[in-house]
FIDO-933199 format. One record per residue (C-alpha): residue in three letters; residue number from 1; x, y, z. Coordinates in nm, 2 decimals, always signed. Layout:
N
r; k; x; y; z
ALA; NUM; X; Y; Z
...
// end
This chain:
243
r; k; x; y; z
MET; 1; +0.00; +0.00; +0.00
THR; 2; +0.29; +0.23; +0.07
GLN; 3; +0.42; +0.19; -0.29
LEU; 4; +0.07; +0.24; -0.43
TRP; 5; +0.02; +0.56; -0.23
SER; 6; +0.36; +0.69; -0.34
HIS; 7; +0.26; +0.64; -0.71
ILE; 8; -0.07; +0.82; -0.65
THR; 9; +0.09; +1.12; -0.48
HIS; 10; +0.35; +1.13; -0.76
GLN; 11; +0.09; +1.13; -1.03
LEU; 12; -0.11; +1.41; -0.85
ARG; 13; +0.20; +1.62; -0.80
ILE; 14; +0.28; +1.59; -1.17
SER; 15; -0.08; +1.69; -1.26
PHE; 16; -0.10; +1.99; -1.03
ARG; 17; +0.24; +2.13; -1.13
ASP; 18; +0.11; +2.19; -1.49
PRO; 19; -0.13; +2.49; -1.49
ALA; 20; -0.25; +2.42; -1.84
TYR; 21; -0.34; +2.06; -1.74
VAL; 22; -0.53; +2.18; -1.43
PHE; 23; -0.72; +2.44; -1.64
THR; 24; -0.82; +2.21; -1.92
THR; 25; -0.90; +1.92; -1.68
LEU; 26; -1.07; +2.09; -1.39
VAL; 27; -1.18; +2.44; -1.49
LEU; 28; -1.27; +2.41; -1.86
PRO; 29; -1.55; +2.16; -1.81
ALA; 30; -1.71; +2.38; -1.55
GLY; 31; -1.67; +2.68; -1.79
LEU; 32; -1.83; +2.48; -2.08
TYR; 33; -2.12; +2.38; -1.84
TRP; 34; -2.17; +2.74; -1.73
PHE; 35; -2.17; +2.86; -2.09
PHE; 36; -2.38; +2.59; -2.26
ALA; 37; -2.59; +2.43; -1.98
VAL; 38; -2.67; +2.70; -1.73
PRO; 39; -2.88; +2.91; -1.97
GLU; 40; -3.08; +2.60; -2.05
SER; 41; -3.14; +2.50; -1.68
ASN; 42; -3.48; +2.65; -1.63
SER; 43; -3.62; +2.37; -1.41
PRO; 44; -3.49; +2.14; -1.14
TYR; 45; -3.52; +1.84; -1.37
ILE; 46; -3.33; +2.00; -1.66
ALA; 47; -3.07; +2.15; -1.42
THR; 48; -3.00; +1.81; -1.26
TYR; 49; -3.00; +1.63; -1.59
LEU; 50; -2.74; +1.87; -1.74
ILE; 51; -2.52; +1.86; -1.42
GLY; 52; -2.50; +1.48; -1.47
SER; 53; -2.44; +1.51; -1.84
PHE; 54; -2.15; +1.75; -1.82
SER; 55; -2.01; +1.55; -1.52
ALA; 56; -2.00; +1.24; -1.74
PHE; 57; -1.84; +1.45; -2.01
SER; 58; -1.57; +1.57; -1.77
PHE; 59; -1.51; +1.23; -1.60
PHE; 60; -1.49; +1.06; -1.94
GLY; 61; -1.23; +1.32; -2.05
VAL; 62; -1.01; +1.28; -1.75
ILE; 63; -1.00; +0.90; -1.76
PHE; 64; -0.97; +0.86; -2.14
LEU; 65; -0.73; +1.15; -2.21
GLN; 66; -0.51; +1.07; -1.90
TYR; 67; -0.46; +0.71; -2.01
SER; 68; -0.43; +0.76; -2.39
ILE; 69; -0.19; +1.06; -2.38
ASN; 70; +0.02; +0.94; -2.09
ARG; 71; +0.05; +0.59; -2.22
SER; 72; +0.16; +0.71; -2.56
GLN; 73; +0.42; +0.95; -2.41
GLU; 74; +0.55; +0.67; -2.18
LYS; 75; +0.66; +0.46; -2.47
THR; 76; +0.95; +0.69; -2.53
SER; 77; +0.99; +0.82; -2.18
PRO; 78; +1.32; +0.75; -2.00
TRP; 79; +1.14; +0.77; -1.66
ALA; 80; +0.89; +0.50; -1.77
ARG; 81; +1.17; +0.28; -1.88
TYR; 82; +1.33; +0.33; -1.55
LEU; 83; +1.01; +0.23; -1.37
SER; 84; +0.99; -0.08; -1.58
THR; 85; +1.32; -0.20; -1.43
LEU; 86; +1.20; -0.16; -1.07
PRO; 87; +1.03; -0.45; -0.88
ILE; 88; +0.69; -0.28; -0.90
PRO; 89; +0.39; -0.48; -1.03
TYR; 90; +0.24; -0.33; -1.34
TRP; 91; -0.11; -0.34; -1.19
MET; 92; +0.01; -0.10; -0.92
ILE; 93; +0.10; +0.16; -1.18
ILE; 94; -0.24; +0.11; -1.35
ALA; 95; -0.42; +0.13; -1.02
SER; 96; -0.24; +0.45; -0.91
ARG; 97; -0.33; +0.62; -1.24
LEU; 98; -0.69; +0.50; -1.20
VAL; 99; -0.71; +0.65; -0.85
THR; 100; -0.55; +0.97; -0.97
SER; 101; -0.81; +0.99; -1.26
VAL; 102; -1.10; +0.94; -1.01
ILE; 103; -0.97; +1.21; -0.78
LEU; 104; -0.92; +1.46; -1.07
GLY; 105; -1.25; +1.36; -1.23
SER; 106; -1.43; +1.40; -0.90
LEU; 107; -1.28; +1.75; -0.85
ALA; 108; -1.39; +1.85; -1.20
CYS; 109; -1.74; +1.72; -1.13
LEU; 110; -1.74; +1.90; -0.79
LEU; 111; -1.68; +2.23; -0.97
ILE; 112; -1.97; +2.16; -1.21
TYR; 113; -2.19; +2.07; -0.91
GLY; 114; -2.09; +2.40; -0.74
VAL; 115; -2.17; +2.61; -1.05
GLY; 116; -2.50; +2.43; -1.08
HIS; 117; -2.61; +2.49; -0.73
SER; 118; -2.50; +2.86; -0.76
PHE; 119; -2.67; +2.94; -1.09
THR; 120; -2.95; +2.69; -1.15
PRO; 121; -3.26; +2.56; -0.96
THR; 122; -3.12; +2.20; -0.93
ASP; 123; -3.24; +1.98; -0.65
LEU; 124; -2.94; +1.74; -0.67
ASN; 125; -2.83; +1.69; -0.31
PHE; 126; -2.47; +1.60; -0.22
LEU; 127; -2.54; +1.24; -0.13
VAL; 128; -2.69; +1.17; -0.47
PHE; 129; -2.39; +1.36; -0.62
LEU; 130; -2.16; +1.11; -0.45
LYS; 131; -2.37; +0.83; -0.59
MET; 132; -2.33; +0.98; -0.93
ILE; 133; -1.95; +0.99; -0.89
SER; 134; -1.95; +0.61; -0.80
PHE; 135; -2.15; +0.54; -1.11
LEU; 136; -1.91; +0.74; -1.33
THR; 137; -1.61; +0.56; -1.17
LEU; 138; -1.74; +0.21; -1.24
GLY; 139; -1.88; +0.30; -1.58
GLY; 140; -1.55; +0.47; -1.68
LEU; 141; -1.34; +0.16; -1.66
PRO; 142; -1.41; +0.07; -2.03
PHE; 143; -1.28; +0.41; -2.13
LEU; 144; -0.97; +0.35; -1.93
LEU; 145; -0.90; +0.05; -2.15
MET; 146; -1.00; +0.25; -2.46
GLY; 147; -0.74; +0.51; -2.36
LEU; 148; -0.47; +0.24; -2.33
VAL; 149; -0.55; +0.11; -2.68
VAL; 150; -0.53; +0.46; -2.83
GLY; 151; -0.21; +0.53; -2.64
GLU; 152; -0.05; +0.21; -2.77
ILE; 153; -0.15; +0.27; -3.13
PHE; 154; -0.06; +0.63; -3.18
SER; 155; +0.27; +0.82; -3.14
PRO; 156; +0.32; +1.09; -2.88
LYS; 157; +0.29; +1.36; -3.15
ALA; 158; -0.03; +1.22; -3.30
VAL; 159; -0.21; +1.10; -2.99
VAL; 160; -0.31; +1.45; -2.86
PRO; 161; -0.53; +1.55; -3.16
VAL; 162; -0.66; +1.19; -3.20
ALA; 163; -0.76; +1.15; -2.84
ASN; 164; -0.92; +1.49; -2.83
PHE; 165; -1.11; +1.41; -3.15
PHE; 166; -1.25; +1.09; -2.99
HIS; 167; -1.33; +1.27; -2.67
LEU; 168; -1.52; +1.56; -2.83
VAL; 169; -1.70; +1.35; -3.10
LEU; 170; -1.81; +1.07; -2.86
SER; 171; -1.92; +1.33; -2.60
PHE; 172; -2.13; +1.53; -2.85
ALA; 173; -2.27; +1.24; -3.05
GLY; 174; -2.34; +1.04; -2.73
GLY; 175; -2.56; +1.32; -2.59
LEU; 176; -2.34; +1.45; -2.32
TRP; 177; -2.36; +1.81; -2.44
LYS; 178; -2.72; +1.81; -2.56
PRO; 179; -2.99; +1.56; -2.48
PRO; 180; -3.00; +1.29; -2.75
GLU; 181; -3.36; +1.39; -2.84
ILE; 182; -3.26; +1.73; -2.97
LEU; 183; -2.95; +1.62; -3.17
PRO; 184; -2.97; +1.62; -3.55
GLU; 185; -3.18; +1.33; -3.68
ALA; 186; -2.88; +1.16; -3.84
LEU; 187; -2.69; +1.16; -3.51
GLN; 188; -2.99; +1.03; -3.32
LYS; 189; -2.97; +0.70; -3.52
ILE; 190; -2.60; +0.67; -3.42
THR; 191; -2.63; +0.77; -3.06
PRO; 192; -2.76; +0.45; -2.90
TRP; 193; -2.46; +0.26; -3.05
LEU; 194; -2.21; +0.48; -2.88
PRO; 195; -2.06; +0.39; -2.53
THR; 196; -2.09; +0.75; -2.41
TYR; 197; -2.47; +0.73; -2.45
HIS; 198; -2.49; +0.44; -2.21
TYR; 199; -2.24; +0.61; -1.99
GLY; 200; -2.46; +0.92; -1.98
LEU; 201; -2.76; +0.72; -1.88
LEU; 202; -2.59; +0.64; -1.55
THR; 203; -2.62; +1.00; -1.45
TRP; 204; -2.94; +1.09; -1.63
SER; 205; -3.12; +0.83; -1.43
LEU; 206; -3.06; +1.03; -1.12
SER; 207; -3.25; +1.33; -1.25
SER; 208; -3.58; +1.16; -1.29
PRO; 209; -3.74; +0.82; -1.20
GLU; 210; -3.87; +0.81; -1.56
ILE; 211; -3.52; +0.76; -1.69
GLN; 212; -3.40; +0.41; -1.59
VAL; 213; -3.08; +0.23; -1.65
LYS; 214; -3.16; -0.11; -1.81
SER; 215; -2.95; -0.42; -1.79
SER; 216; -2.88; -0.38; -2.16
ASN; 217; -2.71; -0.04; -2.09
ILE; 218; -2.48; -0.20; -1.83
LEU; 219; -2.41; -0.50; -2.05
TYR; 220; -2.31; -0.27; -2.33
LEU; 221; -2.05; -0.10; -2.12
ILE; 222; -1.92; -0.44; -2.00
TYR; 223; -1.90; -0.58; -2.35
PHE; 224; -1.73; -0.26; -2.47
GLY; 225; -1.47; -0.29; -2.19
CYS; 226; -1.42; -0.65; -2.27
ALA; 227; -1.36; -0.57; -2.64
MET; 228; -1.10; -0.30; -2.55
GLY; 229; -0.93; -0.55; -2.31
LEU; 230; -0.93; -0.81; -2.59
VAL; 231; -0.77; -0.57; -2.83
LEU; 232; -0.50; -0.50; -2.58
LEU; 233; -0.44; -0.87; -2.52
ILE; 234; -0.42; -0.94; -2.90
MET; 235; -0.17; -0.65; -2.94
LYS; 236; +0.03; -0.80; -2.66
ARG; 237; +0.03; -1.15; -2.79
THR; 238; +0.12; -1.04; -3.15
ASN; 239; +0.40; -0.83; -3.01
VAL; 240; +0.24; -0.50; -3.13
LEU; 241; +0.30; -0.35; -2.79
LYS; 242; +0.66; -0.25; -2.74
ASN; 243; +0.65; -0.21; -2.36
// end
């Protein structure tokens, strides 16, 4: 546990030493929420719905971008190669980054929650908000694996625009910026096939009892995570992964 905690604190120090990273990870999602969602939040239901939606967008971004970009950069990092020579289990490095992502994602969601309570009529209480964070953590595991796949495939120079493209497109088309019902008709046909739609349902269900998470939504995320894990395993077995 001491080694795990050391890795977690190391990852957090690296993150908070970079002002640009802190701004884009923690502050920017709250700013986007304030700009796009607050004017639309004219009822407790809509306000709570949009807090959940933009929290899912933020949490997805932290987990996916952290793993994809960091993994790609690690492939050529002397520090990562040094770590690989130490008697540290690989799962511990993954676990430390997961915990770091959850902490950063929770802080980003907390800022959105604060803005929502300050400027909208939301009735989302803090205990339900914590429940939402737990949903986002469990539902975000497939995107962790997706981030590793993207990080393994693309070079450090290419991974930033590619990862941001996936993040923005999947977020918008999955209904995390605007409710799926008001997206363009062509996108509405695609939305149910995207993992971010099923991810968003985990938070939308907390805004109204009429929105329910079905077993098919959970199974979709599980299957998506298994597919990403299988891709990683195949890449490893075929020696595509270099590290």
